[in-house]
C-alpha positions in Angstrom: 0.0 0.0 0.0 1.3 3.4 -0.9 0.4 6.2 1.6 1.4 9.7 0.9 1.0 13.0 2.8 1.5 16.0 0.6 2.2 19.3 2.4 4.0 22.5 2.3 6.1 24.1 5.0 3.8 26.9 6.0 0.8 24.6 6.5 -0.5 24.8 10.1 -2.3 21.5 9.7 0.1 19.0 8.3 1.5 17.8 11.6 -2.0 17.2 13.1 -3.0 15.3 9.9 0.1 13.2 10.0 -0.6 12.3 13.6 -4.2 11.4 12.8 -3.1 9.2 9.8 -0.5 7.4 11.9 -3.1 6.9 14.7 -5.6 5.3 12.3 -2.9 3.1 10.8 -1.8 2.0 14.3 -5.3 1.2 15.4 -5.8 -0.9 12.2 -2.5 -2.8 12.9 -1.0 -1.5 9.7 2.7 -0.9 9.7 2.8 1.1 6.5 5.3 3.9 5.8 3.8 7.3 5.2 5.8 9.0 2.5 5.9 12.8 3.3 6.1 14.8 0.1 6.8 18.4 0.5 5.4 20.7 -2.2 7.5 23.9 -2.0 6.7 25.4 -5.4 4.3 25.3 -8.4 6.5 23.0 -10.5 6.3 20.3 -7.7 2.6 21.1 -7.3 2.0 20.5 -11.0 4.0 17.3 -11.0 2.1 15.9 -8.0 -1.2 17.4 -8.9 -1.3 19.0 -5.5 -4.8 20.0 -4.2 -3.5 21.8 -1.1 -1.9 21.0 2.2 -2.4 18.7 3.8 -3.5 16.0 1.4 -3.6 12.2 2.1 -3.4 9.8 -0.8 -3.7 6.1 -0.3 -2.8 4.1 -3.4 -3.2 7.4 -5.4 -6.7 7.9 -4.1 -7.5 11.2 -2.3 -9.3 10.3 1.0 -11.8 13.2 0.6 -14.9 11.6 -0.9 -15.9 15.0 -2.4 -12.5 15.8 -4.0 -12.6 17.2 -7.5 -9.4 18.2 -9.3 -9.6 21.9 -10.1 -6.4 22.0 -12.1 -4.9 24.6 -9.6 -1.8 23.0 -8.0 -0.4 26.1 -6.3 1.0 25.4 -2.9 -1.7 26.5 -0.4 -3.7 25.4 2.5 -6.5 22.9 1.9 -9.8 23.4 3.6 -12.1 20.4 4.1 -15.9 20.5 4.4 -16.4 18.1 7.3 -19.2 17.2 9.7 -17.5 19.7 12.1 -17.7 22.4 9.4 -14.7 23.8 7.4 -11.4 22.7 8.8 -7.8 22.1 7.7 -7.7 18.5 9.0 -9.6 15.8 7.1 -12.2 13.5 8.8 -10.9 10.3 10.5 -13.6 8.3 8.9 -12.4 9.3 5.4 -9.1 7.6 6.1 -10.9 4.6 7.6 -13.3 4.3 4.7 -10.5 4.6 2.1 -8.5 1.9 3.9 -11.6 -0.4 4.1 -12.3 0.0 0.4 -8.7 -0.7 -0.7 -8.1 -3.5 1.8 -11.5 -5.1 0.9 -10.5 -5.0 -2.7 -7.1 -6.7 -2.1 
């Protein structure tokens, strides 16, 4: 399984998102490495198709079920529409649901 966290240095939410992701993986008994990919500039953003920081991709799938590629890959903060309102950290259940889908398909 390929797990990536895309982020940029000025993002105030990437550490909390990384901690959440590692927590979910630990609870599931998954010893997967999280590849942290820093996106410092537009060229890297375009290469990675960066939707904002923080972004979690599991086997190339964005965990946000409402994600739509806008074509803008400028390094910036990402805002998620969650059950708690707008926030910079994704929902725990999105990580869990993505893992369930991918592990169920394995």
